[in-house]
N, CA, C and O atoms as a GROMACS GRO file, in nm:
protein
  548
    1MET      N    1   2.772  -2.916  -3.460
    1MET     CA    2   2.918  -2.876  -3.376
    1MET      C    3   2.843  -2.745  -3.297
    1MET      O    4   2.760  -2.664  -3.337
    2VAL      N    5   2.904  -2.761  -3.178
    2VAL     CA    6   2.876  -2.606  -3.109
    2VAL      C    7   2.995  -2.527  -3.089
    2VAL      O    8   3.095  -2.559  -3.025
    3ASP      N    9   2.970  -2.411  -3.158
    3ASP     CA   10   3.116  -2.320  -3.096
    3ASP      C   11   3.099  -2.274  -3.005
    3ASP      O   12   2.989  -2.227  -2.974
    4ASN      N   13   3.233  -2.274  -2.908
    4ASN     CA   14   3.226  -2.174  -2.778
    4ASN      C   15   3.245  -2.054  -2.806
    4ASN      O   16   3.343  -2.003  -2.861
    5VAL      N   17   3.118  -1.994  -2.756
    5VAL     CA   18   3.140  -1.841  -2.787
    5VAL      C   19   3.173  -1.786  -2.612
    5VAL      O   20   3.118  -1.846  -2.519
    6ALA      N   21   3.240  -1.702  -2.593
    6ALA     CA   22   3.261  -1.621  -2.467
    6ALA      C   23   3.138  -1.525  -2.460
    6ALA      O   24   3.109  -1.439  -2.544
    7SER      N   25   3.073  -1.554  -2.349
    7SER     CA   26   2.976  -1.463  -2.346
    7SER      C   27   3.023  -1.351  -2.231
    7SER      O   28   3.112  -1.378  -2.149
    8VAL      N   29   2.958  -1.230  -2.234
    8VAL     CA   30   3.029  -1.121  -2.179
    8VAL      C   31   2.857  -1.084  -2.098
    8VAL      O   32   2.753  -1.058  -2.157
    9ASP      N   33   2.881  -1.093  -1.943
    9ASP     CA   34   2.811  -1.001  -1.891
    9ASP      C   35   2.800  -0.859  -1.894
    9ASP      O   36   2.880  -0.778  -1.848
   10VAL      N   37   2.691  -0.836  -1.953
   10VAL     CA   38   2.632  -0.701  -1.984
   10VAL      C   39   2.626  -0.598  -1.891
   10VAL      O   40   2.640  -0.480  -1.921
   11ALA      N   41   2.602  -0.646  -1.756
   11ALA     CA   42   2.604  -0.555  -1.638
   11ALA      C   43   2.746  -0.511  -1.605
   11ALA      O   44   2.770  -0.400  -1.559
   12THR      N   45   2.850  -0.613  -1.633
   12THR     CA   46   2.974  -0.559  -1.558
   12THR      C   47   3.087  -0.517  -1.658
   12THR      O   48   3.191  -0.461  -1.623
   13ALA      N   49   3.053  -0.552  -1.787
   13ALA     CA   50   3.141  -0.496  -1.918
   13ALA      C   51   3.172  -0.341  -1.928
   13ALA      O   52   3.103  -0.243  -1.899
   14ARG      N   53   3.304  -0.352  -1.983
   14ARG     CA   54   3.366  -0.215  -1.949
   14ARG      C   55   3.329  -0.150  -2.083
   14ARG      O   56   3.324  -0.229  -2.177
   15PRO      N   57   3.299  -0.010  -2.114
   15PRO     CA   58   3.233   0.060  -2.225
   15PRO      C   59   3.401   0.026  -2.323
   15PRO      O   60   3.516   0.013  -2.281
   16GLY      N   61   3.349   0.021  -2.453
   16GLY     CA   62   3.475   0.021  -2.531
   16GLY      C   63   3.561   0.145  -2.543
   16GLY      O   64   3.552   0.225  -2.450
   17ARG      N   65   3.635   0.170  -2.635
   17ARG     CA   66   3.738   0.303  -2.658
   17ARG      C   67   3.651   0.386  -2.729
   17ARG      O   68   3.671   0.504  -2.700
   18ALA      N   69   3.548   0.367  -2.822
   18ALA     CA   70   3.492   0.440  -2.907
   18ALA      C   71   3.383   0.535  -2.806
   18ALA      O   72   3.361   0.656  -2.814
   19TRP      N   73   3.337   0.458  -2.732
   19TRP     CA   74   3.224   0.511  -2.619
   19TRP      C   75   3.293   0.576  -2.535
   19TRP      O   76   3.239   0.672  -2.480
   20HIS      N   77   3.415   0.546  -2.508
   20HIS     CA   78   3.481   0.666  -2.400
   20HIS      C   79   3.488   0.760  -2.454
   20HIS      O   80   3.439   0.859  -2.399
   21VAL      N   81   3.561   0.776  -2.609
   21VAL     CA   82   3.552   0.903  -2.646
   21VAL      C   83   3.455   0.975  -2.704
   21VAL      O   84   3.472   1.093  -2.733
   22VAL      N   85   3.347   0.915  -2.726
   22VAL     CA   86   3.241   0.985  -2.746
   22VAL      C   87   3.185   1.072  -2.596
   22VAL      O   88   3.119   1.176  -2.600
   23LEU      N   89   3.224   1.007  -2.482
   23LEU     CA   90   3.142   1.062  -2.366
   23LEU      C   91   3.233   1.179  -2.348
   23LEU      O   92   3.187   1.291  -2.324
   24TRP      N   93   3.394   1.153  -2.361
   24TRP     CA   94   3.478   1.272  -2.354
   24TRP      C   95   3.453   1.422  -2.426
   24TRP      O   96   3.466   1.536  -2.380
   25VAL      N   97   3.412   1.373  -2.562
   25VAL     CA   98   3.384   1.463  -2.617
   25VAL      C   99   3.218   1.538  -2.629
   25VAL      O  100   3.183   1.633  -2.699
   26LEU      N  101   3.135   1.449  -2.528
   26LEU     CA  102   3.030   1.543  -2.469
   26LEU      C  103   3.054   1.613  -2.342
   26LEU      O  104   3.028   1.728  -2.310
   27GLN      N  105   3.114   1.513  -2.274
   27GLN     CA  106   3.170   1.622  -2.145
   27GLN      C  107   3.260   1.740  -2.202
   27GLN      O  108   3.250   1.837  -2.127
   28VAL      N  109   3.326   1.759  -2.287
   28VAL     CA  110   3.415   1.883  -2.327
   28VAL      C  111   3.302   1.975  -2.371
   28VAL      O  112   3.302   2.094  -2.339
   29LEU      N  113   3.212   1.925  -2.441
   29LEU     CA  114   3.130   2.029  -2.532
   29LEU      C  115   3.028   2.056  -2.422
   29LEU      O  116   2.996   2.173  -2.440
   30GLY      N  117   2.962   2.010  -2.321
   30GLY     CA  118   2.880   2.009  -2.208
   30GLY      C  119   2.910   2.125  -2.122
   30GLY      O  120   2.846   2.228  -2.100
   31ALA      N  121   3.063   2.064  -2.062
   31ALA     CA  122   3.157   2.169  -1.998
   31ALA      C  123   3.178   2.328  -2.027
   31ALA      O  124   3.177   2.418  -1.943
   32VAL      N  125   3.196   2.337  -2.161
   32VAL     CA  126   3.182   2.452  -2.232
   32VAL      C  127   3.068   2.555  -2.258
   32VAL      O  128   3.077   2.676  -2.277
   33SER      N  129   2.944   2.466  -2.254
   33SER     CA  130   2.822   2.504  -2.282
   33SER      C  131   2.805   2.576  -2.138
   33SER      O  132   2.802   2.698  -2.130
   34PHE      N  133   2.795   2.496  -2.031
   34PHE     CA  134   2.780   2.518  -1.877
   34PHE      C  135   2.830   2.616  -1.837
   34PHE      O  136   2.761   2.698  -1.777
   35LEU      N  137   2.988   2.638  -1.862
   35LEU     CA  138   3.056   2.717  -1.803
   35LEU      C  139   3.000   2.862  -1.875
   35LEU      O  140   2.981   2.962  -1.806
   36LEU      N  141   2.974   2.858  -2.029
   36LEU     CA  142   2.942   3.013  -2.085
   36LEU      C  143   2.809   3.038  -2.018
   36LEU      O  144   2.786   3.140  -1.952
   37ALA      N  145   2.720   2.937  -2.038
   37ALA     CA  146   2.577   2.997  -1.952
   37ALA      C  147   2.609   3.048  -1.824
   37ALA      O  148   2.563   3.157  -1.791
   38GLY      N  149   2.696   2.969  -1.732
   38GLY     CA  150   2.684   2.980  -1.596
   38GLY      C  151   2.730   3.178  -1.590
   38GLY      O  152   2.669   3.272  -1.540
   39TYR      N  153   2.855   3.170  -1.664
   39TYR     CA  154   2.929   3.319  -1.717
   39TYR      C  155   2.851   3.408  -1.720
   39TYR      O  156   2.874   3.512  -1.658
   40GLN      N  157   2.740   3.389  -1.790
   40GLN     CA  158   2.638   3.503  -1.837
   40GLN      C  159   2.533   3.512  -1.752
   40GLN      O  160   2.446   3.597  -1.768
   41LYS      N  161   2.530   3.426  -1.653
   41LYS     CA  162   2.446   3.474  -1.516
   41LYS      C  163   2.515   3.530  -1.388
   41LYS      O  164   2.463   3.588  -1.293
   42LEU      N  165   2.621   3.503  -1.407
   42LEU     CA  166   2.709   3.543  -1.302
   42LEU      C  167   2.772   3.717  -1.311
   42LEU      O  168   2.796   3.801  -1.224
   43ALA      N  169   2.786   3.717  -1.492
   43ALA     CA  170   2.853   3.866  -1.494
   43ALA      C  171   2.704   3.952  -1.511
   43ALA      O  172   2.716   4.073  -1.530
   44GLY      N  173   2.580   3.903  -1.505
   44GLY     CA  174   2.500   4.019  -1.487
   44GLY      C  175   2.441   4.061  -1.664
   44GLY      O  176   2.406   4.172  -1.703
   45SER      N  177   2.448   3.920  -1.753
   45SER     CA  178   2.399   3.979  -1.880
   45SER      C  179   2.231   4.025  -1.880
   45SER      O  180   2.139   3.965  -1.824
   46PRO      N  181   2.226   4.130  -1.947
   46PRO     CA  182   2.110   4.187  -1.940
   46PRO      C  183   1.968   4.070  -1.985
   46PRO      O  184   1.849   4.077  -1.953
   47ASP      N  185   2.025   3.989  -2.050
   47ASP     CA  186   1.913   3.871  -2.088
   47ASP      C  187   1.884   3.780  -2.003
   47ASP      O  188   1.781   3.712  -2.003
   48MET      N  189   1.989   3.772  -1.914
   48MET     CA  190   1.987   3.672  -1.775
   48MET      C  191   1.926   3.733  -1.675
   48MET      O  192   1.877   3.659  -1.590
   49VAL      N  193   1.912   3.877  -1.660
   49VAL     CA  194   1.865   3.932  -1.519
   49VAL      C  195   1.734   3.942  -1.553
   49VAL      O  196   1.646   3.940  -1.467
   50ALA      N  197   1.704   3.957  -1.703
   50ALA     CA  198   1.541   4.003  -1.715
   50ALA      C  199   1.444   3.867  -1.732
   50ALA      O  200   1.322   3.865  -1.717
   51LEU      N  201   1.537   3.747  -1.770
   51LEU     CA  202   1.508   3.627  -1.723
   51LEU      C  203   1.486   3.596  -1.589
   51LEU      O  204   1.365   3.604  -1.567
   52PHE      N  205   1.538   3.568  -1.507
   52PHE     CA  206   1.535   3.578  -1.368
   52PHE      C  207   1.423   3.678  -1.329
   52PHE      O  208   1.332   3.634  -1.258
   53ALA      N  209   1.420   3.794  -1.363
   53ALA     CA  210   1.298   3.875  -1.324
   53ALA      C  211   1.172   3.812  -1.330
   53ALA      O  212   1.088   3.795  -1.242
   54ALA      N  213   1.175   3.774  -1.478
   54ALA     CA  214   1.057   3.703  -1.506
   54ALA      C  215   0.981   3.599  -1.415
   54ALA      O  216   0.864   3.583  -1.379
   55ILE      N  217   1.119   3.525  -1.390
   55ILE     CA  218   1.079   3.390  -1.290
   55ILE      C  219   1.035   3.417  -1.158
   55ILE      O  220   0.954   3.348  -1.097
   56GLY      N  221   1.095   3.530  -1.112
   56GLY     CA  222   1.025   3.628  -0.979
   56GLY      C  223   1.071   3.532  -0.847
   56GLY      O  224   0.989   3.507  -0.759
   57ALA      N  225   1.211   3.481  -0.844
   57ALA     CA  226   1.264   3.416  -0.731
   57ALA      C  227   1.353   3.525  -0.697
   57ALA      O  228   1.396   3.516  -0.582
   58GLY      N  229   1.390   3.616  -0.758
   58GLY     CA  230   1.486   3.713  -0.700
   58GLY      C  231   1.645   3.672  -0.793
   58GLY      O  232   1.680   3.564  -0.838
   59GLN      N  233   1.698   3.774  -0.795
   59GLN     CA  234   1.845   3.769  -0.852
   59GLN      C  235   1.942   3.697  -0.794
   59GLN      O  236   2.049   3.668  -0.846
   60TRP      N  237   1.891   3.657  -0.646
   60TRP     CA  238   1.976   3.555  -0.585
   60TRP      C  239   1.971   3.416  -0.683
   60TRP      O  240   2.069   3.345  -0.705
   61PHE      N  241   1.858   3.398  -0.725
   61PHE     CA  242   1.836   3.244  -0.783
   61PHE      C  243   1.942   3.246  -0.932
   61PHE      O  244   1.984   3.143  -0.984
   62ARG      N  245   1.970   3.371  -0.976
   62ARG     CA  246   2.056   3.377  -1.115
   62ARG      C  247   2.156   3.344  -1.052
   62ARG      O  248   2.190   3.234  -1.096
   63PHE      N  249   2.255   3.392  -0.936
   63PHE     CA  250   2.362   3.376  -0.900
   63PHE      C  251   2.395   3.217  -0.850
   63PHE      O  252   2.503   3.163  -0.873
   64LEU      N  253   2.290   3.154  -0.783
   64LEU     CA  254   2.294   3.035  -0.748
   64LEU      C  255   2.281   2.946  -0.868
   64LEU      O  256   2.362   2.853  -0.865
   65THR      N  257   2.190   2.948  -0.988
   65THR     CA  258   2.214   2.867  -1.120
   65THR      C  259   2.326   2.900  -1.176
   65THR      O  260   2.378   2.819  -1.254
   66GLY      N  261   2.380   3.006  -1.154
   66GLY     CA  262   2.533   3.032  -1.268
   66GLY      C  263   2.629   3.000  -1.178
   66GLY      O  264   2.741   2.987  -1.227
   67THR      N  265   2.620   2.984  -1.072
   67THR     CA  266   2.721   2.902  -0.975
   67THR      C  267   2.717   2.763  -1.004
   67THR      O  268   2.818   2.708  -1.047
   68LEU      N  269   2.582   2.682  -0.982
   68LEU     CA  270   2.578   2.525  -1.005
   68LEU      C  271   2.644   2.489  -1.130
   68LEU      O  272   2.724   2.395  -1.133
   69GLU      N  273   2.607   2.574  -1.261
   69GLU     CA  274   2.635   2.570  -1.399
   69GLU      C  275   2.786   2.556  -1.404
   69GLU      O  276   2.829   2.452  -1.455
   70ILE      N  277   2.866   2.641  -1.360
   70ILE     CA  278   2.980   2.652  -1.357
   70ILE      C  279   3.070   2.528  -1.277
   70ILE      O  280   3.160   2.453  -1.317
   71LEU      N  281   2.999   2.545  -1.137
   71LEU     CA  282   3.068   2.418  -1.064
   71LEU      C  283   3.047   2.265  -1.161
   71LEU      O  284   3.137   2.181  -1.169
   72GLY      N  285   2.928   2.252  -1.221
   72GLY     CA  286   2.888   2.117  -1.291
   72GLY      C  287   2.981   2.153  -1.407
   72GLY      O  288   3.053   2.055  -1.429
   73GLY      N  289   3.005   2.241  -1.479
   73GLY     CA  290   3.071   2.244  -1.634
   73GLY      C  291   3.214   2.179  -1.596
   73GLY      O  292   3.269   2.101  -1.674
   74ILE      N  293   3.276   2.218  -1.466
   74ILE     CA  294   3.417   2.208  -1.421
   74ILE      C  295   3.419   2.043  -1.384
   74ILE      O  296   3.500   1.962  -1.428
   75ALA      N  297   3.325   2.019  -1.304
   75ALA     CA  298   3.342   1.894  -1.232
   75ALA      C  299   3.306   1.776  -1.397
   75ALA      O  300   3.367   1.669  -1.399
   76LEU      N  301   3.236   1.801  -1.485
   76LEU     CA  302   3.229   1.719  -1.598
   76LEU      C  303   3.375   1.727  -1.663
   76LEU      O  304   3.368   1.652  -1.760
   77LEU      N  305   3.508   1.782  -1.658
   77LEU     CA  306   3.596   1.774  -1.718
   77LEU      C  307   3.697   1.685  -1.613
   77LEU      O  308   3.793   1.635  -1.673
   78ILE      N  309   3.692   1.656  -1.458
   78ILE     CA  310   3.776   1.602  -1.376
   78ILE      C  311   3.690   1.488  -1.348
   78ILE      O  312   3.575   1.482  -1.303
   79PRO      N  313   3.801   1.364  -1.400
   79PRO     CA  314   3.752   1.196  -1.376
   79PRO      C  315   3.671   1.160  -1.276
   79PRO      O  316   3.573   1.087  -1.290
   80ARG      N  317   3.710   1.211  -1.173
   80ARG     CA  318   3.643   1.173  -1.018
   80ARG      C  319   3.558   1.237  -0.986
   80ARG      O  320   3.506   1.214  -0.877
   81LEU      N  321   3.508   1.343  -1.069
   81LEU     CA  322   3.352   1.440  -1.045
   81LEU      C  323   3.288   1.436  -1.156
   81LEU      O  324   3.180   1.491  -1.139
   82ARG      N  325   3.304   1.387  -1.294
   82ARG     CA  326   3.216   1.402  -1.383
   82ARG      C  327   3.071   1.312  -1.374
   82ARG      O  328   2.966   1.339  -1.431
   83ALA      N  329   3.092   1.226  -1.306
   83ALA     CA  330   2.937   1.148  -1.294
   83ALA      C  331   2.868   1.241  -1.206
   83ALA      O  332   2.762   1.285  -1.248
   84LEU      N  333   2.906   1.276  -1.101
   84LEU     CA  334   2.840   1.358  -1.002
   84LEU      C  335   2.837   1.490  -1.061
   84LEU      O  336   2.757   1.550  -0.989
   85GLY      N  337   2.874   1.563  -1.142
   85GLY     CA  338   2.894   1.663  -1.209
   85GLY      C  339   2.745   1.675  -1.279
   85GLY      O  340   2.648   1.746  -1.253
   86ALA      N  341   2.769   1.578  -1.376
   86ALA     CA  342   2.655   1.509  -1.473
   86ALA      C  343   2.521   1.504  -1.381
   86ALA      O  344   2.418   1.550  -1.431
   87LEU      N  345   2.517   1.449  -1.242
   87LEU     CA  346   2.384   1.420  -1.202
   87LEU      C  347   2.359   1.537  -1.159
   87LEU      O  348   2.241   1.569  -1.168
   88GLY      N  349   2.459   1.644  -1.098
   88GLY     CA  350   2.348   1.776  -1.052
   88GLY      C  351   2.337   1.876  -1.172
   88GLY      O  352   2.296   1.989  -1.144
   89LEU      N  353   2.363   1.850  -1.286
   89LEU     CA  354   2.333   1.921  -1.415
   89LEU      C  355   2.212   1.869  -1.464
   89LEU      O  356   2.131   1.943  -1.521
   90VAL      N  357   2.189   1.733  -1.444
   90VAL     CA  358   2.068   1.674  -1.492
   90VAL      C  359   1.936   1.744  -1.403
   90VAL      O  360   1.825   1.765  -1.452
   91GLY      N  361   1.968   1.770  -1.283
   91GLY     CA  362   1.890   1.812  -1.184
   91GLY      C  363   1.840   1.986  -1.208
   91GLY      O  364   1.727   2.031  -1.186
   92VAL      N  365   1.943   2.054  -1.250
   92VAL     CA  366   1.971   2.172  -1.301
   92VAL      C  367   1.871   2.188  -1.444
   92VAL      O  368   1.779   2.269  -1.443
   93MET      N  369   1.890   2.128  -1.528
   93MET     CA  370   1.821   2.094  -1.663
   93MET      C  371   1.682   2.074  -1.634
   93MET      O  372   1.597   2.153  -1.675
   94ILE      N  373   1.652   1.966  -1.560
   94ILE     CA  374   1.533   1.948  -1.522
   94ILE      C  375   1.437   2.057  -1.481
   94ILE      O  376   1.323   2.071  -1.523
   95GLY      N  377   1.489   2.119  -1.408
   95GLY     CA  378   1.406   2.264  -1.350
   95GLY      C  379   1.430   2.392  -1.462
   95GLY      O  380   1.352   2.487  -1.470
   96ALA      N  381   1.536   2.377  -1.534
   96ALA     CA  382   1.520   2.494  -1.647
   96ALA      C  383   1.414   2.443  -1.728
   96ALA      O  384   1.327   2.526  -1.757
   97LEU      N  385   1.396   2.301  -1.781
   97LEU     CA  386   1.269   2.264  -1.833
   97LEU      C  387   1.142   2.328  -1.786
   97LEU      O  388   1.059   2.396  -1.848
   98ILE      N  389   1.147   2.292  -1.669
   98ILE     CA  390   0.999   2.327  -1.591
   98ILE      C  391   0.985   2.468  -1.580
   98ILE      O  392   0.876   2.523  -1.565
   99THR      N  393   1.098   2.530  -1.588
   99THR     CA  394   1.103   2.709  -1.565
   99THR      C  395   1.019   2.763  -1.723
   99THR      O  396   0.928   2.842  -1.745
  100ASN      N  397   1.112   2.668  -1.818
  100ASN     CA  398   1.074   2.714  -1.974
  100ASN      C  399   0.953   2.703  -1.979
  100ASN      O  400   0.895   2.808  -2.008
  101PHE      N  401   0.870   2.588  -1.956
  101PHE     CA  402   0.772   2.565  -1.988
  101PHE      C  403   0.640   2.632  -1.903
  101PHE      O  404   0.523   2.636  -1.942
  102THR      N  405   0.680   2.670  -1.809
  102THR     CA  406   0.592   2.763  -1.692
  102THR      C  407   0.587   2.884  -1.765
  102THR      O  408   0.476   2.930  -1.788
  103LEU      N  409   0.701   2.953  -1.812
  103LEU     CA  410   0.689   3.082  -1.861
  103LEU      C  411   0.661   3.075  -2.020
  103LEU      O  412   0.623   3.189  -2.049
  104GLY      N  413   0.662   3.020  -2.100
  104GLY     CA  414   0.630   2.987  -2.218
  104GLY      C  415   0.724   2.998  -2.322
  104GLY      O  416   0.700   3.032  -2.438
  105MET      N  417   0.845   2.963  -2.268
  105MET     CA  418   0.949   2.961  -2.379
  105MET      C  419   0.990   2.810  -2.466
  105MET      O  420   0.940   2.699  -2.448
  106THR      N  421   1.052   2.833  -2.523
  106THR     CA  422   1.079   2.751  -2.592
  106THR      C  423   1.185   2.623  -2.518
  106THR      O  424   1.299   2.664  -2.496
  107PRO      N  425   1.171   2.537  -2.496
  107PRO     CA  426   1.278   2.421  -2.420
  107PRO      C  427   1.365   2.372  -2.503
  107PRO      O  428   1.434   2.277  -2.466
  108LEU      N  429   1.378   2.420  -2.615
  108LEU     CA  430   1.494   2.319  -2.701
  108LEU      C  431   1.619   2.335  -2.650
  108LEU      O  432   1.681   2.234  -2.618
  109ALA      N  433   1.678   2.465  -2.633
  109ALA     CA  434   1.807   2.448  -2.557
  109ALA      C  435   1.844   2.392  -2.416
  109ALA      O  436   1.955   2.342  -2.397
  110ALA      N  437   1.765   2.401  -2.333
  110ALA     CA  438   1.723   2.339  -2.215
  110ALA      C  439   1.726   2.159  -2.239
  110ALA      O  440   1.807   2.089  -2.178
  111LEU      N  441   1.652   2.118  -2.311
  111LEU     CA  442   1.606   2.012  -2.358
  111LEU      C  443   1.761   1.957  -2.437
  111LEU      O  444   1.780   1.838  -2.411
  112VAL      N  445   1.852   2.007  -2.509
  112VAL     CA  446   1.950   1.946  -2.576
  112VAL      C  447   2.064   1.937  -2.424
  112VAL      O  448   2.127   1.839  -2.383
  113GLU      N  449   2.058   2.023  -2.390
  113GLU     CA  450   2.158   2.035  -2.286
  113GLU      C  451   2.113   1.922  -2.161
  113GLU      O  452   2.187   1.876  -2.074
  114LEU      N  453   1.990   1.899  -2.179
  114LEU     CA  454   1.965   1.794  -2.079
  114LEU      C  455   1.992   1.628  -2.104
  114LEU      O  456   2.016   1.538  -2.024
  115VAL      N  457   1.976   1.628  -2.256
  115VAL     CA  458   2.032   1.502  -2.320
  115VAL      C  459   2.153   1.490  -2.277
  115VAL      O  460   2.179   1.395  -2.202
  116ILE      N  461   2.256   1.585  -2.315
  116ILE     CA  462   2.398   1.568  -2.338
  116ILE      C  463   2.422   1.507  -2.154
  116ILE      O  464   2.470   1.402  -2.111
  117VAL      N  465   2.374   1.608  -2.094
  117VAL     CA  466   2.436   1.549  -1.945
  117VAL      C  467   2.377   1.443  -1.929
  117VAL      O  468   2.451   1.395  -1.843
  118ALA      N  469   2.267   1.338  -1.951
  118ALA     CA  470   2.218   1.227  -1.910
  118ALA      C  471   2.250   1.127  -1.977
  118ALA      O  472   2.235   1.014  -1.930
  119VAL      N  473   2.306   1.149  -2.112
  119VAL     CA  474   2.411   1.077  -2.162
  119VAL      C  475   2.537   1.034  -2.084
  119VAL      O  476   2.595   0.926  -2.075
  120ILE      N  477   2.557   1.129  -2.041
  120ILE     CA  478   2.706   1.111  -1.985
  120ILE      C  479   2.697   1.068  -1.848
  120ILE      O  480   2.785   0.996  -1.799
  121LEU      N  481   2.594   1.107  -1.780
  121LEU     CA  482   2.551   1.026  -1.659
  121LEU      C  483   2.496   0.855  -1.674
  121LEU      O  484   2.497   0.773  -1.582
  122TRP      N  485   2.457   0.834  -1.798
  122TRP     CA  486   2.448   0.692  -1.793
  122TRP      C  487   2.545   0.652  -1.862
  122TRP      O  488   2.562   0.531  -1.844
  123GLY      N  489   2.624   0.701  -1.943
  123GLY     CA  490   2.780   0.644  -1.964
  123GLY      C  491   2.874   0.609  -1.866
  123GLY      O  492   2.951   0.513  -1.863
  124ARG      N  493   2.852   0.726  -1.766
  124ARG     CA  494   2.962   0.727  -1.619
  124ARG      C  495   2.897   0.671  -1.511
  124ARG      O  496   2.961   0.690  -1.407
  125ARG      N  497   2.753   0.584  -1.489
  125ARG     CA  498   2.672   0.578  -1.409
  125ARG      C  499   2.781   0.449  -1.302
  125ARG      O  500   2.754   0.421  -1.186
  126ARG      N  501   2.851   0.414  -1.348
  126ARG     CA  502   2.920   0.315  -1.272
  126ARG      C  503   3.014   0.366  -1.157
  126ARG      O  504   3.045   0.308  -1.052
  127GLU      N  505   3.056   0.508  -1.212
  127GLU     CA  506   3.121   0.578  -1.109
  127GLU      C  507   3.046   0.638  -0.997
  127GLU      O  508   3.091   0.708  -0.906
  128LEU      N  509   2.950   0.608  -1.013
  128LEU     CA  510   2.859   0.653  -0.901
  128LEU      C  511   2.838   0.527  -0.787
  128LEU      O  512   2.752   0.439  -0.776
  129THR      N  513   2.965   0.564  -0.705
  129THR     CA  514   2.919   0.415  -0.594
  129THR      C  515   2.968   0.502  -0.505
  129THR      O  516   3.033   0.606  -0.519
  130PRO      N  517   2.910   0.422  -0.370
  130PRO     CA  518   2.936   0.534  -0.236
  130PRO      C  519   3.093   0.553  -0.198
  130PRO      O  520   3.124   0.625  -0.104
  131SER      N  521   3.176   0.494  -0.267
  131SER     CA  522   3.308   0.506  -0.254
  131SER      C  523   3.366   0.593  -0.366
  131SER      O  524   3.477   0.593  -0.418
  132TRP      N  525   3.280   0.651  -0.382
  132TRP     CA  526   3.352   0.720  -0.556
  132TRP      C  527   3.444   0.812  -0.514
  132TRP      O  528   3.529   0.846  -0.596
  133ILE      N  529   3.445   0.867  -0.387
  133ILE     CA  530   3.551   1.013  -0.342
  133ILE      C  531   3.701   0.916  -0.288
  133ILE      O  532   3.814   0.960  -0.271
  134LEU      N  533   3.667   0.814  -0.276
  134LEU     CA  534   3.818   0.732  -0.214
  134LEU      C  535   3.848   0.649  -0.330
  134LEU      O  536   3.948   0.577  -0.325
  135ARG      N  537   3.771   0.651  -0.437
  135ARG     CA  538   3.859   0.570  -0.560
  135ARG      C  539   3.926   0.665  -0.649
  135ARG      O  540   3.888   0.770  -0.700
  136GLY      N  541   4.060   0.583  -0.654
  136GLY     CA  542   4.137   0.677  -0.735
  136GLY      C  543   4.175   0.605  -0.876
  136GLY      O  544   4.169   0.484  -0.893
  137GLU      N  545   4.221   0.709  -0.983
  137GLU     CA  546   4.184   0.699  -1.150
  137GLU      C  547   4.308   0.706  -1.183
  137GLU      O  548   4.340   0.703  -1.302
   0.00000   0.00000   0.00000
């Protein structure tokens, strides 16, 4: 006798409640982390000024990076923008990793933040559609 088992199409399956909660926790943790990091850059923390002097691109790059981190951190908390924010922050963190390796610094903090936003991006990937801005939640 064969049991009737409902099959679930993995590509269209909706994430469960637990996964949704995990993503929200990661989004809040990521937002706090990026908001603090961006604030340090924009406020002119001596460590950040020295770091960006070592990078050699100029202090404008510190302001750009801080602004991107703050905007990405805010976007992680807005349902319509969270996937796009995670995508942008993945790019920022890849740049941070490359910079850390180039300067001979430990990449651990950048790697942890990259993993966090990459998990958020993967978990919210269905939200990155051509009509993402028009769709309501």
